C-alpha positions as CSV (number, residue, x, y, z in Angstrom):
1,M,-1.2,1.3,17.3
2,T,-4.0,-1.2,16.9
3,E,-4.2,-3.7,14.0
4,P,-7.1,-3.4,11.6
5,S,-10.1,-5.4,12.7
6,L,-10.5,-8.6,10.8
7,P,-13.0,-11.4,11.4
8,S,-11.6,-14.0,13.9
9,S,-11.7,-16.6,11.2
10,K,-9.0,-14.8,9.2
11,R,-6.6,-14.6,12.1
12,S,-4.5,-17.3,13.6
13,K,-4.2,-17.8,17.3
14,A,-1.1,-15.6,17.4
15,G,-3.1,-12.7,15.8
16,R,-1.4,-13.0,12.4
17,I,-3.3,-13.2,9.1
18,D,-3.4,-16.8,7.8
19,P,-2.3,-16.9,4.1
20,Q,-4.4,-20.0,3.5
21,Q,-7.6,-18.2,4.6
22,D,-7.2,-15.1,2.4
23,P,-4.4,-15.3,-0.1
24,E,-5.4,-12.0,-1.8
25,M,-5.1,-10.0,1.4
26,Y,-1.8,-11.7,2.2
27,A,-0.4,-10.9,-1.3
28,Q,-1.5,-7.3,-0.9
29,L,0.2,-7.0,2.4
30,R,3.4,-8.6,1.0
31,A,3.4,-6.1,-1.8
32,E,3.0,-3.2,0.6
33,L,6.0,-4.5,2.6
34,K,8.1,-4.6,-0.5
35,A,7.2,-1.1,-1.6
36,P,5.7,0.9,1.2
37,Y,3.6,4.0,0.3
38,R,3.9,3.1,-3.4
39,G,0.7,4.9,-4.4
40,L,1.6,8.0,-2.4
41,R,5.1,8.1,-4.0
42,Q,3.7,7.8,-7.5
43,F,1.2,10.6,-6.8
44,V,4.0,12.9,-5.5
45,Y,6.3,12.0,-8.5
46,I,3.6,12.6,-11.0
47,G,2.7,15.9,-9.3
48,F,6.4,17.1,-9.4
49,G,6.7,16.0,-13.0
50,L,3.6,17.9,-14.1
51,S,4.7,20.9,-12.1
52,G,8.1,20.8,-13.9
53,L,6.4,20.4,-17.3
54,I,4.1,23.3,-16.7
55,G,7.1,25.4,-15.6
56,A,9.0,24.4,-18.7
57,F,6.2,25.6,-21.0
58,I,5.7,28.9,-19.1
59,F,9.3,29.9,-19.0
């Protein structure tokens, strides 16, 4: 797969993102590494929870 295109000023010579150039993006990528697909998992958990809650009220 290809890496997302970033301006060349935000990449080091090795093709890695330089944390000094863009600390916000670096922090966001670090958070994604610690908890991959967090938003998707929360969406699925909330969906299952709401489904169970609706099922509990119906039956």
